[in-house]
ZAMARGU-4260 file (C-alpha; in steps of 0.2 Angstrom, whole numbers, plus 5000, padded with zeros to 4 digits):
<rodrens>
0) 6191/6192/6285 | 6203/6193/6301 | 6218/6183/6298 | 6229/6176/6312 | 6247/6168/6309
5) 6259/6162/6322 | 6275/6172/6321 | 6293/6169/6326 | 6303/6180/6337 | 6308/6192/6322
10) 6289/6195/6320 | 6290/6193/6302 | 6292/6174/6298 | 6278/6161/6301 | 6282/6151/6317
15) 6282/6132/6313 | 6274/6129/6331 | 6257/6136/6333 | 6253/6135/6352 | 6271/6139/6357
20) 6273/6153/6345 | 6279/6168/6353 | 6267/6181/6344 | 6253/6181/6333 | 6250/6192/6318
25) 6232/6198/6316 | 6228/6206/6299 | 6210/6214/6293 | 6207/6225/6279 | 6226/6229/6277
30) 6229/6234/6295 | 6240/6223/6306 | 6243/6219/6324 | 6255/6208/6332 | 6252/6203/6350
35) 6260/6191/6363 | 6255/6173/6361 | 6249/6171/6381 | 6250/6151/6379 | 6267/6151/6373
40) 6273/6146/6390 | 6258/6137/6396 | 6263/6120/6405 | 6250/6111/6395 | 6236/6114/6382
45) 6246/6127/6373 | 6237/6124/6357 | 6220/6124/6364 | 6224/6140/6374 | 6231/6148/6358
50) 6216/6144/6349 | 6205/6151/6362 | 6215/6168/6361 | 6214/6169/6343 | 6195/6167/6344
55) 6195/6180/6358 | 6204/6193/6345 | 6189/6189/6334 | 6199/6181/6320 | 6190/6171/6308
60) 6205/6163/6297 | 6220/6155/6303 | 6236/6152/6292 | 6248/6139/6299 | 6261/6126/6293
65) 6253/6113/6305 | 6241/6111/6319 | 6237/6099/6332 | 6221/6089/6332 | 6215/6098/6350
70) 6217/6116/6342 | 6210/6111/6325 | 6194/6104/6334 | 6192/6120/6344 | 6192/6129/6327
75) 6182/6117/6318 | 6168/6120/6331 | 6170/6140/6329 | 6169/6139/6310 | 6186/6146/6308
80) 6194/6144/6290 | 6211/6135/6292 | 6224/6137/6277 | 6241/6130/6275 | 6256/6142/6275
85) 6266/6142/6259 | 6279/6155/6262 | 6292/6160/6277 | 6285/6178/6276 | 6269/6180/6286
90) 6265/6196/6274 | 6266/6185/6258 | 6254/6172/6266 | 6242/6186/6271 | 6242/6192/6251
95) 6240/6175/6245 | 6226/6170/6257 | 6216/6186/6253 | 6220/6182/6233 | 6212/6165/6237
100) 6228/6156/6233 | 6231/6146/6249 | 6225/6128/6252 | 6215/6123/6266 | 6224/6113/6280
105) 6216/6096/6282 | 6229/6085/6290 | 6232/6088/6309 | 6245/6080/6321 | 6240/6073/6337
110) 6250/6087/6346 | 6268/6088/6356 | 6263/6082/6373 | 6277/6083/6387
</rodrens>
């Protein structure tokens, strides 16, 4: 399982904005990597672009506090598991996910369109 989580500027806390998160943490088998989100400054479609970036990194699991319909659709087609974050700390969410303690995210918003 390769997990992706949107990160705030401090690179440790979960970002509430998925598509505009400055970074993503990727975790697999105890190894982590933090990459800049290339969609963060997109003029439009940041959620879809961020979703594609996560899929390009071969992540099959997403942990996030919320997600827009369009990005959720990309993940559903790809078969990506989506979980709701429960903690501020990305590391705590990874631990909870690996232990099977996070709930699936099933409610999605319409997105924030400029």
